[in-house]
C-alpha positions as CSV (number, residue, x, y, z in Angstrom):
1,X,-0.4,25.0,-12.9
2,X,1.4,21.8,-12.0
3,X,-1.0,21.0,-9.3
4,X,-4.1,21.0,-11.5
5,X,-2.0,18.8,-13.8
6,X,-1.5,16.4,-10.9
7,X,-4.9,15.8,-10.3
8,X,-6.3,15.5,-13.8
9,X,-3.6,12.4,-13.8
10,X,-5.7,10.8,-11.2
11,X,-8.6,11.1,-13.5
12,X,-6.9,10.8,-16.9
13,X,-4.4,7.7,-15.9
14,X,-6.1,5.6,-12.9
15,X,-3.3,3.3,-11.8
16,X,-5.9,0.6,-10.5
17,X,-6.0,-0.6,-14.1
18,X,-2.2,-1.6,-13.6
19,X,-2.2,-3.5,-10.2
20,X,-3.4,-6.5,-11.9
21,X,-0.4,-6.4,-13.3
22,X,2.4,-5.9,-10.9
23,X,5.2,-8.9,-11.6
24,X,7.0,-7.5,-8.8
25,X,6.5,-8.3,-4.9
26,X,4.4,-5.7,-3.2
27,X,3.6,-4.1,0.1
28,X,0.3,-2.0,1.2
29,X,1.1,-0.4,3.9
30,X,-0.9,2.7,5.9
31,X,-3.1,3.2,8.3
32,X,-6.3,2.5,10.0
33,X,-7.3,6.0,10.4
34,X,-6.5,6.7,7.1
35,X,-10.0,7.7,6.2
36,X,-12.7,6.8,3.9
37,X,-12.0,3.3,5.3
38,X,-8.3,2.4,4.3
39,X,-8.2,-1.2,5.4
40,X,-10.9,-2.0,3.3
41,X,-9.1,-0.4,0.1
42,X,-5.7,-1.8,1.5
43,X,-7.5,-5.3,1.4
44,X,-8.8,-4.8,-2.0
45,X,-5.7,-3.5,-3.9
46,X,-4.0,-6.7,-1.8
47,X,-6.2,-8.9,-3.3
48,X,-5.8,-7.5,-6.6
49,X,-2.0,-7.2,-6.8
50,X,-0.7,-11.2,-7.1
51,X,0.6,-11.8,-3.8
52,X,1.1,-8.5,-2.6
53,X,2.0,-8.0,1.3
54,X,-0.5,-6.3,3.7
55,X,0.4,-4.0,7.0
56,X,-2.3,-2.1,7.7
57,X,-1.3,-0.1,11.4
58,X,-4.6,0.2,14.0
59,X,-3.2,3.5,15.6
60,X,-2.1,5.5,12.5
61,X,-3.5,7.6,10.0
62,X,-2.5,8.6,6.5
63,X,1.3,9.3,6.5
64,X,2.1,6.3,9.0
65,X,6.0,6.8,8.4
66,X,5.7,10.1,9.9
67,X,3.1,9.6,12.5
68,X,5.0,5.9,13.8
69,X,8.5,5.9,11.7
70,X,9.3,2.8,14.0
71,X,6.6,0.9,13.2
72,X,6.6,2.1,9.4
73,X,10.6,1.2,9.8
74,X,10.0,-2.5,10.8
75,X,7.3,-3.2,8.7
76,X,8.9,-1.9,5.7
77,X,12.8,-3.5,6.5
78,X,10.7,-6.8,7.8
79,X,9.3,-6.8,3.9
80,X,12.1,-5.7,2.3
81,X,13.8,-8.8,4.3
82,X,11.5,-11.6,3.6
83,X,12.3,-14.5,0.9
84,X,11.4,-13.1,-2.5
85,X,10.9,-17.0,-3.7
86,X,8.2,-18.0,-0.7
87,X,5.3,-17.6,-1.6
88,X,3.3,-14.2,-0.2
89,X,-0.5,-14.2,1.2
90,X,-2.7,-11.7,1.9
91,X,-4.4,-11.4,6.1
């Protein structure tokens, strides 16, 4: 039942309409091999969230934090340590 409710949430409350309203600094991170053209989706998400940064790992899939934890940690820490007042750019 829980699984069904979680799947229904994707259709009844899609978050895509909320992205443009995010005010906090955001990082879109994932792997290039994450099916369904993740690099293009990541760019779209990054372009939709004001000031978002995008990082796509060329050698990983859906679970970057497990597939390449060193790379994931490096990029996440770089993002967290970045100047929050500096303007961000999407690559």
